[in-house]
PABAZA-172256 format. One record per residue (C-alpha): residue in one letter; x, y, z. Coordinates in steps of 0.5 Angstrom, whole numbers, padded with zeros to 4 digits, always signed. Last residue first. Example, Ala and Ser with C-alpha at 12.3 -4.5 7.8 and 13.67 -1.06 7.14 Angstrom:
! PABAZA-172256
S+0027-0002+0014/A+0025-0009+0016/
This chain:
! PABAZA-172256
D-0027-0008-0057/A-0025-0015-0058/K-0018-0013-0060/E-0017-0009-0054/Q-0020-0015-0050/R-0014-0019-0053/R-0009-0014-0052/A-0010-0013-0044/A-0011-0021-0044/L-0004-0022-0047/A-0001-0017-0042/V+0003-0012-0045/M+0011-0011-0045/V+0014-0005-0047/Q+0021-0004-0050/P+0018-0006-0057/E+0014-0001-0057/C+0014+0006-0053/E+0008+0009-0058/D+0004+0003-0057/A+0004+0002-0049/V+0003+0010-0049/R-0004+0008-0053/L-0005+0002-0049/A-0005+0007-0042/A-0009+0012-0046/E-0015+0007-0047/E-0014+0004-0040/S-0015+0011-0037/D-0011+0016-0034/C-0005+0013-0037/R-0001+0020-0039/A+0002+0020-0032/L+0005+0014-0033/L+0009+0017-0038/R+0011+0023-0034/F+0013+0019-0028/G+0017+0014-0032/Y+0021+0016-0038/A+0021+0024-0037/G+0021+0025-0030/V+0025+0018-0028/G+0030+0021-0033/E+0031+0028-0031/K+0031+0026-0023/I+0036+0020-0024/L+0041+0025-0028/S+0040+0030-0023/L+0041+0026-0017/R+0047+0023-0019/H+0050+0029-0021/D+0049+0032-0014/D+0051+0026-0010/S+0057+0026-0014/L+0059+0020-0019/P+0063+0014-0018/H+0060+0008-0021/E+0059+0003-0015/L+0052+0006-0013/N+0049+0004-0020/L+0043+0008-0021/A+0047+0014-0024/Q+0051+0009-0029/T+0044+0006-0031/F+0042+0014-0032/A+0048+0015-0036/K+0048+0009-0041/S+0040+0011-0042/Q+0042+0018-0044/E+0048+0016-0048/D+0043+0010-0052/E+0037+0014-0053/M+0032+0013-0047/Q+0025+0009-0047/S+0029+0003-0044/N+0032+0007-0038/V+0025+0007-0035/R+0024-0001-0035/W+0017-0003-0038/R+0011-0006-0036/V+0003-0006-0038/H-0001-0011-0035/C+0002-0011-0028/N+0004-0017-0024/Y+0011-0016-0024/E+0010-0009-0021/K+0006-0011-0015/P-0001-0008-0015/R-0003-0003-0009/R-0010-0001-0010/E-0012-0007-0014/A-0019-0009-0016/G-0019-0014-0022/F-0018-0015-0029/R-0022-0008-0031/T-0017-0005-0026/L-0012-0005-0031/W-0005-0005-0027/I+0000+0000-0030/A+0008-0001-0029/A+0014+0003-0029/N+0021+0000-0027/L+0027+0003-0024/Y+0033-0001-0023/F+0038-0001-0018/Q+0045-0003-0018/P+0049-0004-0011/G+0051-0012-0013/W+0048-0018-0016/S+0041-0019-0013/S+0040-0012-0016/K+0035-0007-0012/Q+0028-0005-0015/L+0025+0001-0015/N+0018+0001-0018/L+0014+0006-0021/L+0006+0005-0021/C+0000+0007-0025/V-0007+0004-0022/T-0012+0004-0028/E-0019+0005-0030/P-0022+0009-0024/W-0015+0013-0023/E-0010+0011-0018/R-0003+0014-0017/Y+0003+0010-0014/F+0010+0010-0012/N+0014+0004-0010/T+0021+0003-0007/A+0020+0009-0001/R+0016+0004+0003/V+0010+0007-0001/G+0010+0013-0004/R+0005+0018-0007/F+0004+0020-0015/G+0001+0026-0017/Y+0006+0028-0022/R+0010+0033-0018/S+0010+0029-0012/A+0014+0023-0016/T+0020+0028-0018/E+0022+0030-0011/V+0020+0022-0008/L+0024+0019-0013/A+0030+0024-0013/Q+0030+0023-0006/V+0030+0015-0006/I+0036+0015-0011/I+0040+0020-0007/E+0038+0015-0001/R+0041+0009-0004/G+0048+0013-0005/D+0052+0011+0000/S+0054+0018+0001/M+0060+0022-0003/
């Protein structure tokens, strides 16, 4: 078994390209549209060899950002927050390098989860309206900035 991090990155790179995302430093994957910038972020835990996958959307109406930071985005969610309990547990274990899994199994679990609940959802967010619709569908696990909701209600 490898140390695992490169398996996580491999799963992200292989899955990202299918949805039109490009990697930056193997931790951030972006796709840009005129109204949105979508991002999938690999985050390392401060407490051990665990990782998290965060999905986020920047609404360009609030400023021109080509490479926004995940924590500054207007719409955000943890990828596993959208999964059923058993799938979320398996996905979380695959991202925990202390959990014993074969490289093939870890790769498969991550690709499946990040494809369905990360890149596929983000790929639907090609406009601000579409992004807010995805956020509504995925509530309550999605954080939406108040500025985005206020403007949505004003329109």
